[in-house]
Backbone as CSV, one residue per row, in Angstrom:
resi,resn,N_x,N_y,N_z,CA_x,CA_y,CA_z,C_x,C_y,C_z
1,MET,-22.174,17.810,-21.389,-20.413,16.917,-20.776,-19.813,18.034,-19.809
2,SER,-18.913,17.422,-18.740,-18.331,18.007,-17.517,-17.226,18.075,-18.525
3,THR,-16.247,19.074,-18.532,-15.041,19.047,-18.991,-13.506,19.247,-17.385
4,ALA,-14.309,19.146,-16.347,-13.774,19.473,-14.991,-12.596,17.843,-14.919
5,HIS,-11.689,18.256,-14.376,-10.562,17.213,-14.089,-10.785,16.774,-13.126
6,PRO,-10.245,15.589,-12.616,-10.430,14.793,-11.393,-9.215,15.493,-10.332
7,PHE,-9.834,15.900,-9.188,-9.380,16.561,-8.100,-7.708,16.304,-7.968
8,TRP,-6.739,15.175,-7.999,-5.465,14.130,-8.210,-5.246,14.580,-9.536
9,LYS,-5.512,15.230,-10.598,-5.098,15.693,-11.491,-4.496,16.783,-11.394
10,THR,-5.801,18.229,-10.306,-5.843,19.496,-10.219,-4.783,20.255,-9.446
11,LYS,-4.794,19.099,-8.579,-3.917,19.595,-6.528,-2.497,18.803,-6.414
12,THR,-1.639,19.544,-6.000,-0.354,18.516,-5.438,-1.614,18.141,-4.154
13,LEU,-0.041,16.874,-3.249,-0.550,16.262,-2.527,-0.795,17.582,-1.400
14,ALA,0.034,17.850,-1.187,-0.320,19.046,0.189,-1.603,20.073,-0.071
15,GLU,-1.898,20.179,-1.470,-3.534,21.198,-1.757,-4.559,20.525,-1.396
16,MET,-4.390,19.083,-0.956,-5.463,18.632,-0.758,-6.403,18.067,0.350
17,ASP,-8.009,18.248,0.265,-8.133,18.231,1.853,-8.137,17.232,2.319
18,PRO,-8.800,16.279,3.352,-8.360,15.244,4.205,-9.452,14.141,3.276
19,THR,-10.584,14.458,3.711,-10.937,12.982,2.240,-10.913,13.081,1.221
20,GLU,-10.212,14.202,0.701,-9.593,13.694,-0.986,-8.365,13.045,-0.726
21,TRP,-7.451,13.299,0.310,-6.172,12.970,0.965,-6.633,11.341,0.948
22,GLU,-7.705,11.220,1.805,-7.665,9.409,2.262,-8.665,8.643,1.159
23,SER,-9.557,9.184,0.188,-9.836,8.917,-0.876,-8.790,8.274,-1.908
24,LEU,-7.353,8.581,-2.214,-6.537,8.234,-2.840,-5.944,7.080,-2.667
25,CYS,-5.795,6.053,-0.751,-5.544,4.997,-0.797,-6.650,4.133,-1.807
26,ASP,-6.151,2.845,-1.999,-6.617,2.220,-2.868,-7.124,0.825,-2.037
27,GLY,-6.539,0.529,-0.961,-6.950,-0.715,-0.091,-6.390,-1.756,-0.816
28,CYS,-5.059,-1.739,-1.457,-4.584,-3.196,-1.942,-3.613,-3.601,-0.494
29,GLY,-3.169,-2.507,0.578,-2.378,-3.470,1.703,-1.045,-3.636,1.656
30,ARG,-0.400,-3.278,0.633,0.666,-3.791,0.544,1.764,-3.052,1.585
31,CYS,0.853,-1.294,1.984,1.926,-0.449,3.359,1.862,-1.478,4.187
32,CYS,0.922,-1.920,4.446,0.592,-3.233,5.997,1.499,-3.988,6.060
33,LEU,2.263,-4.821,4.778,2.845,-5.549,4.964,4.202,-4.892,6.187
34,ILE,4.858,-6.232,6.510,6.257,-5.956,7.285,7.270,-6.168,6.341
35,LYS,8.133,-5.296,6.517,9.355,-4.706,5.307,10.255,-4.811,5.725
36,LEU,11.499,-5.206,5.066,12.743,-5.372,6.771,14.151,-4.570,5.488
37,GLU,14.754,-3.680,5.850,15.632,-3.386,5.265,17.238,-3.740,5.384
38,ASP,17.987,-3.586,4.738,19.526,-4.637,4.368,20.262,-2.945,5.001
39,GLU,20.302,-2.980,6.213,21.165,-2.277,7.154,22.506,-1.403,5.502
40,GLU,22.979,-2.355,5.065,24.299,-2.424,4.202,23.372,-1.245,3.191
41,SER,22.494,-1.809,2.373,22.882,-1.380,0.737,21.355,-0.552,1.009
42,GLY,20.748,-0.327,1.888,19.575,0.233,1.866,18.112,-0.423,0.802
43,ALA,18.509,-1.175,1.287,17.172,-2.210,-0.410,16.201,-2.296,0.969
44,TYR,14.509,-2.294,0.704,13.780,-2.808,1.206,13.554,-3.907,0.640
45,TYR,12.485,-5.064,1.721,12.580,-6.287,0.545,10.604,-6.501,1.863
46,PHE,9.656,-6.491,0.642,8.462,-7.020,1.443,8.318,-8.414,2.219
47,THR,7.614,-8.838,2.970,7.575,-9.690,3.110,6.372,-10.470,2.727
48,ASP,4.945,-11.765,3.132,3.593,-12.090,3.246,2.993,-11.619,4.060
49,VAL,3.584,-11.114,5.418,3.536,-11.222,6.763,3.039,-9.379,7.123
50,ALA,2.185,-9.252,7.216,1.018,-8.156,7.447,1.141,-7.992,9.027
51,CYS,0.647,-5.862,9.564,1.043,-5.349,10.513,-0.099,-5.962,11.041
52,ARG,0.427,-6.623,12.642,-0.911,-7.007,13.654,-2.353,-6.181,14.085
53,LEU,-2.542,-5.010,12.916,-3.527,-4.099,13.351,-4.466,-4.275,11.365
54,PHE,-3.721,-5.222,10.434,-3.953,-5.776,9.227,-5.322,-6.856,9.142
55,ASP,-6.950,-5.739,9.040,-7.616,-6.714,8.494,-7.296,-7.972,7.417
56,GLY,-7.020,-9.075,7.494,-7.264,-10.005,5.594,-8.491,-9.849,5.012
57,ASP,-9.305,-9.287,5.725,-11.150,-9.490,4.733,-11.199,-8.035,3.854
58,THR,-11.229,-6.952,4.788,-11.511,-6.122,4.093,-10.318,-4.937,3.641
59,CYS,-8.813,-5.565,3.774,-7.965,-4.564,3.617,-6.979,-3.684,4.245
60,ARG,-7.779,-3.891,5.502,-7.574,-1.792,6.321,-7.056,-2.088,7.363
61,CYS,-7.120,-0.829,8.115,-6.117,-1.478,9.389,-7.358,-1.548,10.583
62,LYS,-7.503,-2.601,11.057,-8.819,-2.098,12.128,-8.296,-1.057,13.123
63,ASP,-7.595,-0.441,13.449,-7.948,0.140,14.390,-7.393,1.998,13.708
64,TYR,-7.447,2.384,12.334,-7.006,3.729,11.962,-6.493,4.363,12.571
65,PRO,-7.394,4.933,13.104,-7.286,6.813,14.161,-5.799,6.365,14.691
66,ASN,-6.393,5.215,15.625,-4.919,4.980,16.479,-3.714,4.354,15.975
67,ARG,-3.877,4.015,14.866,-2.803,3.592,14.537,-1.076,2.922,14.789
68,ASP,-1.090,4.518,15.558,0.356,4.737,15.262,0.619,4.867,17.013
69,ARG,-0.328,5.006,17.616,0.161,4.619,19.165,-0.352,3.343,19.298
70,GLU,-0.723,2.717,18.167,-1.035,0.489,18.615,0.089,0.520,17.893
71,VAL,0.862,0.281,17.207,2.039,0.191,16.311,2.925,1.829,16.452
72,PRO,3.958,2.178,16.667,5.005,2.975,17.107,5.608,3.333,16.277
73,ASP,5.523,2.677,15.416,6.747,2.387,13.901,5.624,2.762,13.275
74,CYS,4.782,2.520,13.297,3.274,2.559,12.136,3.752,4.315,11.297
75,VAL,3.671,4.401,10.042,3.704,5.659,9.442,3.456,6.440,8.979
76,ARG,2.607,7.579,9.568,1.225,8.362,8.964,1.826,8.999,7.552
77,LEU,1.966,9.117,6.616,1.544,9.256,5.195,1.204,10.646,4.943
78,ASP,1.925,11.358,4.688,2.007,12.905,4.355,2.360,13.799,3.177
79,ALA,1.561,14.755,2.814,2.824,15.122,1.420,4.020,15.762,2.072
80,GLY,4.507,15.509,3.031,5.869,16.256,3.347,6.609,14.435,2.920
81,ASN,6.011,13.859,4.034,7.247,12.290,3.432,6.889,12.019,2.641
82,VAL,5.760,10.901,1.786,5.750,10.343,0.765,6.857,10.486,-0.187
83,GLY,7.057,11.422,-0.605,8.114,11.197,-1.876,9.204,10.881,-1.407
84,ALA,10.004,10.990,0.124,10.885,10.473,0.189,10.595,8.939,0.989
85,LEU,9.788,8.190,0.936,9.722,6.282,1.738,9.972,5.276,0.803
86,GLY,10.986,4.886,0.541,11.458,4.366,-0.481,10.882,2.740,-0.551
87,TRP,10.132,2.967,0.932,9.736,1.265,0.615,7.658,1.182,0.328
88,MET,7.642,2.553,-0.624,6.133,2.253,-0.630,5.978,1.448,-1.748
89,PRO,4.845,1.004,-1.763,4.956,-0.330,-2.592,5.096,0.953,-4.484
90,PRO,5.056,0.340,-6.046,5.452,1.088,-7.042,3.713,1.157,-7.407
91,SER,3.286,0.963,-7.268,1.344,0.783,-7.272,0.401,1.712,-6.524
92,CYS,1.516,2.424,-5.358,0.701,3.311,-4.451,0.295,4.876,-5.306
93,ALA,-0.937,5.332,-5.326,-1.328,6.645,-5.804,-0.514,7.715,-4.978
94,TYR,-0.630,7.703,-2.699,0.202,8.646,-2.872,2.095,8.922,-3.881
95,ARG,2.517,7.613,-3.897,4.384,7.243,-4.008,3.733,7.877,-5.905
96,LEU,2.623,7.626,-6.245,2.882,7.586,-7.839,2.870,9.018,-8.320
97,LEU,1.226,10.288,-8.004,1.090,11.028,-7.716,2.750,12.182,-7.412
98,ALA,3.379,11.756,-5.723,4.334,12.161,-5.667,5.208,12.076,-7.141
99,GLU,5.610,11.061,-7.743,6.534,11.301,-8.485,5.824,11.874,-10.040
100,GLY,5.036,12.017,-9.746,4.381,12.935,-11.082,3.909,12.062,-12.258
101,LYS,3.222,11.012,-11.377,2.349,10.137,-12.825,1.251,10.368,-11.715
102,ASP,0.159,8.894,-13.048,-1.118,9.499,-12.915,-1.235,8.527,-12.066
103,LEU,-2.968,8.029,-12.059,-3.735,6.956,-11.439,-3.681,6.362,-12.441
104,PRO,-3.153,4.324,-12.294,-4.173,3.879,-12.855,-5.667,3.272,-13.589
105,ALA,-5.594,2.822,-14.075,-7.245,2.340,-14.562,-7.798,1.693,-13.548
106,TRP,-7.085,0.598,-12.756,-7.971,-0.257,-11.892,-7.972,0.577,-10.275
107,HIS,-7.813,2.052,-10.309,-7.737,2.879,-8.471,-8.496,3.015,-8.603
108,PRO,-9.930,2.898,-7.743,-10.864,3.045,-7.550,-11.554,4.468,-7.954
109,LEU,-10.376,5.781,-8.073,-11.642,6.886,-8.233,-11.282,6.815,-9.702
110,VAL,-11.187,5.688,-10.411,-10.562,5.650,-11.928,-11.949,4.748,-12.087
111,SER,-11.851,3.260,-12.053,-12.883,2.815,-12.485,-13.821,3.162,-11.794
112,GLY,-14.057,3.796,-10.422,-15.244,3.756,-9.829,-16.189,2.541,-9.129
113,ARG,-14.864,1.443,-9.254,-14.985,0.302,-7.964,-13.946,0.219,-7.420
114,LYS,-13.904,-0.758,-6.089,-13.086,-1.119,-4.769,-12.902,-2.198,-5.872
115,GLU,-13.727,-2.637,-6.283,-13.069,-4.350,-6.095,-12.418,-4.606,-7.200
116,SER,-12.333,-2.857,-8.414,-10.562,-3.567,-9.444,-9.627,-3.601,-8.757
117,VAL,-9.050,-3.216,-8.276,-8.371,-3.260,-7.050,-7.625,-4.913,-7.037
118,ALA,-8.215,-5.601,-6.437,-8.579,-6.992,-6.449,-8.933,-7.953,-8.085
119,GLU,-9.567,-7.043,-8.493,-9.119,-7.970,-10.106,-7.964,-7.868,-10.395
120,ALA,-7.468,-6.326,-10.511,-6.237,-6.485,-10.781,-5.047,-7.265,-11.103
121,GLY,-5.258,-8.349,-9.408,-4.072,-8.145,-8.607,-3.051,-7.258,-8.333
122,VAL,-3.715,-6.785,-7.502,-3.115,-5.413,-6.853,-2.749,-5.381,-5.341
123,SER,-4.387,-6.055,-4.788,-4.551,-6.763,-3.340,-4.376,-7.415,-2.857
124,VAL,-3.422,-7.125,-1.401,-3.074,-8.795,-0.673,-3.982,-9.778,-0.319
125,ALA,-5.150,-8.976,-0.603,-6.412,-9.898,0.049,-6.483,-11.955,-0.692
126,GLY,-5.875,-12.256,0.761,-5.715,-13.672,0.350,-3.800,-13.977,-0.187
127,ARG,-3.257,-13.066,0.320,-1.954,-13.509,0.271,-1.421,-12.938,1.578
128,ILE,-1.648,-13.009,2.517,-1.377,-12.674,3.982,-0.844,-14.086,3.767
129,HIS,0.421,-14.082,4.859,0.763,-15.443,5.676,0.536,-15.575,7.590
130,GLY,0.293,-14.113,8.036,0.072,-14.601,8.936,0.164,-12.914,9.508
131,HIS,0.430,-12.888,10.868,0.751,-11.397,11.484,1.807,-11.082,12.259
132,GLU,2.243,-9.697,12.165,4.165,-10.013,12.446,4.338,-10.309,13.487
133,ASP,3.687,-10.183,14.785,3.537,-11.239,16.327,3.714,-12.417,16.169
134,ALA,3.900,-13.140,14.976,3.674,-14.567,15.420,4.622,-14.729,14.464
135,TYR,5.837,-14.498,13.732,7.425,-13.906,13.538,8.045,-13.834,14.182
136,SER,9.231,-14.519,14.349,10.835,-14.048,14.880,11.392,-13.627,13.976
137,VAL,12.882,-12.373,13.700,13.021,-11.657,12.603,13.780,-13.071,11.575
138,PRO,14.156,-13.930,11.742,14.567,-15.183,10.646,13.615,-15.235,10.469
139,GLU,12.078,-16.072,10.444,11.045,-16.577,10.332,10.577,-15.530,9.243
140,LEU,10.892,-14.331,9.872,10.242,-13.016,8.479,11.125,-12.777,7.593
141,VAL,12.581,-13.168,7.794,13.111,-13.115,6.402,12.871,-14.329,5.628
142,ALA,12.486,-15.056,5.583,12.182,-16.904,4.744,10.583,-16.450,4.759
143,ARG,9.901,-15.380,5.081,9.007,-15.038,4.085,8.777,-13.998,2.890
144,ILE,10.119,-13.164,2.762,10.207,-12.511,1.748,9.894,-12.568,0.652
145,ARG,9.333,-11.572,-0.280,8.447,-12.028,-1.239,8.641,-10.505,-2.429
146,LYS,8.478,-11.316,-3.722,9.176,-10.260,-4.607,7.793,-9.200,-4.883
147,TRP,6.424,-9.724,-5.186,5.661,-9.486,-5.792,4.538,-7.913,-4.648
148,PRO,4.924,-8.194,-3.670,4.578,-6.820,-3.166,5.283,-5.470,-3.474
149,GLY,6.619,-5.667,-3.692,7.892,-4.616,-3.903,7.452,-4.439,-5.451
150,ALA,6.442,-5.125,-6.162,6.649,-4.922,-7.813,5.354,-4.445,-8.160
151,TRP,5.626,-3.775,-9.878,3.913,-3.560,-10.036,3.325,-4.907,-10.444
152,PRO,1.954,-4.271,-10.097,1.093,-6.108,-10.389,1.263,-6.312,-11.949
153,ARG,1.668,-7.445,-12.322,1.710,-7.545,-14.000,0.091,-7.820,-14.269
154,ARG,-0.626,-9.278,-13.242,-1.936,-9.781,-13.547,-2.502,-10.331,-12.371
155,LYS,-3.429,-10.937,-12.210,-3.995,-11.445,-11.157,-3.267,-12.427,-10.895
156,PRO,-3.073,-12.580,-9.501,-2.619,-13.577,-8.503,-2.431,-14.937,-8.838
157,SER,-1.481,-15.988,-8.802,-1.676,-17.399,-8.893,-2.275,-18.199,-7.781
158,SER,-2.826,-19.341,-6.663,-3.243,-19.337,-5.813,-1.851,-19.585,-4.788
159,ASN,-0.481,-20.148,-5.052,0.791,-19.609,-4.462,1.822,-18.906,-5.176
160,PRO,1.312,-17.250,-4.387,2.185,-16.286,-5.498,3.186,-16.255,-5.156
161,ARG,5.008,-15.576,-4.790,6.100,-16.112,-4.647,6.824,-14.839,-4.912
């Protein structure tokens, strides 16, 4: 029986190689939702509207290698910025590890199954209302939702709010 600890328990984010780093993404898609910031309070609000490059079927970016060229305000996460991004979902592995927390049981690296993310109600699959190019700012404000910025508590209903 092996007593070796998984890499995310033995390495800092900065020590991870590119394959380890990328494997931390659970594919939930919450970070790809459009977020609005209140300029006065600094609070962030998630919408149920996705980035134009988001593929709702796979919960992945349609052009991941070129995402920052296609979407100039796309943020490339790295060990230096992940802890300072207040809009990261609370269930995000990068955020959890930056905060000194462990990965949840439903994370694919723990469960061994990518389906566990959707089963736990973490994924945005089936919960996206559309893509950003189809909405004005007032329409985005009307699409603000609480669930993307909250820790998942259960599998989503057919009409999440």
